[in-house]
One Martini backbone bead per residue (centre of mass of N, CA, C, O) as a GRO file, in nm:
protein
   84
    1UNK     BB    1  11.799  21.370  -4.984
    2UNK     BB    2  11.748  21.259  -4.684
    3UNK     BB    3  11.796  20.994  -4.467
    4UNK     BB    4  11.501  20.989  -4.335
    5UNK     BB    5  11.340  20.951  -4.629
    6UNK     BB    6  11.455  20.681  -4.669
    7UNK     BB    7  11.400  20.374  -4.797
    8UNK     BB    8  11.474  20.048  -4.834
    9UNK     BB    9  11.352  20.036  -5.130
   10UNK     BB   10  11.570  20.250  -5.249
   11UNK     BB   11  11.775  20.025  -5.223
   12UNK     BB   12  11.991  19.863  -5.423
   13UNK     BB   13  12.034  19.487  -5.466
   14UNK     BB   14  12.161  19.464  -5.731
   15UNK     BB   15  12.424  19.227  -5.753
   16UNK     BB   16  12.415  19.093  -5.485
   17UNK     BB   17  12.550  18.864  -5.302
   18UNK     BB   18  12.512  18.546  -5.178
   19UNK     BB   19  12.543  18.340  -4.935
   20UNK     BB   20  12.651  18.006  -4.945
   21UNK     BB   21  12.530  17.925  -4.658
   22UNK     BB   22  12.253  18.123  -4.590
   23UNK     BB   23  12.135  18.295  -4.848
   24UNK     BB   24  12.204  18.578  -4.781
   25UNK     BB   25  12.266  18.888  -4.819
   26UNK     BB   26  12.553  19.081  -4.884
   27UNK     BB   27  12.662  19.345  -4.767
   28UNK     BB   28  12.868  19.577  -4.889
   29UNK     BB   29  13.023  19.643  -4.580
   30UNK     BB   30  13.047  19.366  -4.492
   31UNK     BB   31  13.193  19.113  -4.363
   32UNK     BB   32  13.387  18.921  -4.606
   33UNK     BB   33  13.437  18.621  -4.796
   34UNK     BB   34  13.647  18.580  -5.080
   35UNK     BB   35  13.619  18.323  -5.288
   36UNK     BB   36  13.649  18.133  -5.570
   37UNK     BB   37  13.327  18.041  -5.560
   38UNK     BB   38  13.241  18.261  -5.329
   39UNK     BB   39  13.036  18.436  -5.093
   40UNK     BB   40  13.081  18.523  -4.743
   41UNK     BB   41  13.019  18.550  -4.441
   42UNK     BB   42  13.237  18.566  -4.195
   43UNK     BB   43  13.073  18.408  -3.981
   44UNK     BB   44  13.004  18.163  -4.155
   45UNK     BB   45  13.293  18.076  -4.221
   46UNK     BB   46  13.402  18.053  -3.928
   47UNK     BB   47  13.195  17.842  -3.827
   48UNK     BB   48  13.266  17.622  -4.026
   49UNK     BB   49  13.570  17.602  -3.969
   50UNK     BB   50  13.559  17.550  -3.662
   51UNK     BB   51  13.391  17.287  -3.685
   52UNK     BB   52  13.618  17.139  -3.858
   53UNK     BB   53  13.914  17.243  -3.715
   54UNK     BB   54  13.908  17.406  -3.420
   55UNK     BB   55  13.969  17.683  -3.570
   56UNK     BB   56  14.057  17.968  -3.696
   57UNK     BB   57  14.090  18.129  -3.972
   58UNK     BB   58  14.310  18.245  -4.224
   59UNK     BB   59  14.290  18.586  -4.293
   60UNK     BB   60  14.301  18.829  -4.555
   61UNK     BB   61  14.307  19.136  -4.614
   62UNK     BB   62  14.212  19.361  -4.815
   63UNK     BB   63  14.241  19.554  -5.105
   64UNK     BB   64  14.177  19.847  -5.262
   65UNK     BB   65  13.976  19.952  -5.020
   66UNK     BB   66  13.879  19.649  -4.905
   67UNK     BB   67  13.837  19.601  -4.575
   68UNK     BB   68  13.575  19.396  -4.577
   69UNK     BB   69  13.757  19.205  -4.734
   70UNK     BB   70  13.834  18.858  -4.753
   71UNK     BB   71  14.084  18.603  -4.766
   72UNK     BB   72  14.215  18.299  -4.810
   73UNK     BB   73  14.465  18.138  -4.684
   74UNK     BB   74  14.676  17.931  -4.789
   75UNK     BB   75  14.629  17.571  -4.773
   76UNK     BB   76  14.506  17.272  -4.654
   77UNK     BB   77  14.265  17.442  -4.480
   78UNK     BB   78  14.138  17.626  -4.739
   79UNK     BB   79  13.879  17.518  -4.771
   80UNK     BB   80  13.560  17.530  -4.886
   81UNK     BB   81  13.242  17.552  -4.842
   82UNK     BB   82  12.950  17.405  -4.878
   83UNK     BB   83  12.651  17.426  -4.967
   84UNK     BB   84  12.352  17.377  -4.778
   0.00000   0.00000   0.00000
């Protein structure tokens, strides 16, 4: 099957986490922040953090071939946002 004939409905989104801030599905290779409690779009997490702390969060790039996943660097400002 070539790429042009695939419909969006053919792509399985089963088991894909929803962003804890905006509640939209987080695409497989989209930049995302994986925190201890949930998964967030990177933009959602950075917007929440910047609004709270006035600076961008310190994120650590993922390992094991997961370049699109980031985790929060530990510290007193590393608290996670609450679901909206």
